[in-house]
C-alpha positions as CSV (number, residue, x, y, z in Angstrom):
1,M,21.1,-4.4,-0.5
2,T,18.1,-6.1,-1.9
3,E,17.3,-6.1,-5.6
4,T,14.0,-4.4,-4.8
5,F,15.9,-1.5,-3.1
6,E,18.3,-1.2,-6.0
7,K,15.5,-1.0,-8.5
8,L,13.5,1.5,-6.5
9,K,16.6,3.6,-6.0
10,A,17.1,3.7,-9.8
11,L,13.4,4.5,-10.3
12,L,13.7,7.3,-7.8
13,E,16.7,8.8,-9.7
14,E,14.7,8.5,-12.9
15,Q,11.4,9.9,-11.7
16,G,12.6,12.2,-8.9
17,T,10.0,10.7,-6.5
18,L,8.2,7.5,-5.7
19,S,4.6,6.8,-4.7
20,E,3.5,4.3,-2.2
21,A,2.0,2.4,-5.2
22,D,5.5,2.3,-6.8
23,I,7.1,0.9,-3.7
24,A,4.3,-1.6,-3.0
25,G,4.3,-2.8,-6.6
26,M,8.0,-3.3,-6.7
27,E,8.0,-5.2,-3.4
28,A,5.2,-7.4,-4.7
29,E,7.2,-8.2,-7.8
30,Q,10.7,-8.4,-6.3
31,G,10.3,-9.1,-2.6
32,E,10.3,-7.0,0.5
33,M,13.0,-4.5,1.5
34,T,14.7,-4.3,4.8
35,D,13.5,-1.7,7.4
36,E,16.8,0.2,6.8
37,E,16.2,0.3,3.1
38,R,12.6,1.6,3.6
39,I,13.9,4.3,6.0
40,W,16.6,5.4,3.5
41,L,14.0,5.6,0.7
42,S,11.6,7.5,2.8
43,A,14.3,10.0,4.0
44,E,15.5,10.4,0.4
45,I,12.0,11.1,-1.0
46,H,11.4,13.6,1.9
47,D,14.7,15.4,1.2
48,R,14.1,15.6,-2.5
49,M,10.6,17.1,-1.8
50,Q,12.1,19.7,0.5
51,R,15.0,20.6,-1.8
52,A,12.7,20.9,-4.8
53,G,10.1,22.9,-2.8
54,D,7.4,20.6,-4.3
55,E,3.9,20.9,-3.0
56,I,2.2,17.7,-1.9
57,T,-0.3,16.8,-4.5
58,V,-3.8,15.6,-3.8
59,E,-2.9,12.2,-5.2
60,Q,0.1,11.9,-2.7
61,Y,-2.2,13.0,0.1
62,L,-4.9,10.4,-0.8
63,E,-2.2,7.7,-1.0
64,A,-0.9,8.7,2.4
65,T,-4.3,8.6,4.0
66,Q,-4.7,5.1,2.7
67,V,-1.4,4.1,4.2
68,L,-2.4,5.5,7.5
69,D,-5.5,3.3,7.4
70,S,-3.5,0.1,6.6
71,A,0.0,0.5,8.0
72,E,1.1,-0.3,11.5
73,P,1.5,2.9,13.6
74,G,5.2,3.6,14.1
75,S,6.3,1.8,11.0
76,P,8.4,3.8,8.5
77,E,5.6,3.7,6.0
78,Y,3.2,5.1,8.6
79,E,5.6,7.8,9.7
80,E,6.2,9.0,6.1
81,A,2.4,9.0,5.4
82,Q,1.8,10.9,8.6
83,R,4.3,13.5,7.5
84,I,2.7,13.9,4.1
85,V,-0.8,14.2,5.6
86,E,0.3,16.8,8.1
87,A,2.2,18.8,5.5
88,F,-0.7,18.8,3.1
89,E,-3.2,19.8,5.8
90,S,-1.1,22.5,7.2
91,A,-0.7,24.0,3.7
92,A,-4.4,23.9,3.0
């Protein structure tokens, strides 16, 4: 496990969720995570949102649309952003 992943996992426990900005900032400071670590974080964030019944905020939606513009289609970041955008738009 990378140090970045361990710190983001701890931050997720503390905050209950992570934004794309949280993840990008930590990777810029500590180095990139592996694809497996990104997938785990994405799945954990998704699971927590479902369990908590949280609604997707406008801020999360806007962050996700920016990720869709910049991330490579098919990447874990892109897939998670797509899920957020679809969930927000279907609830609107």
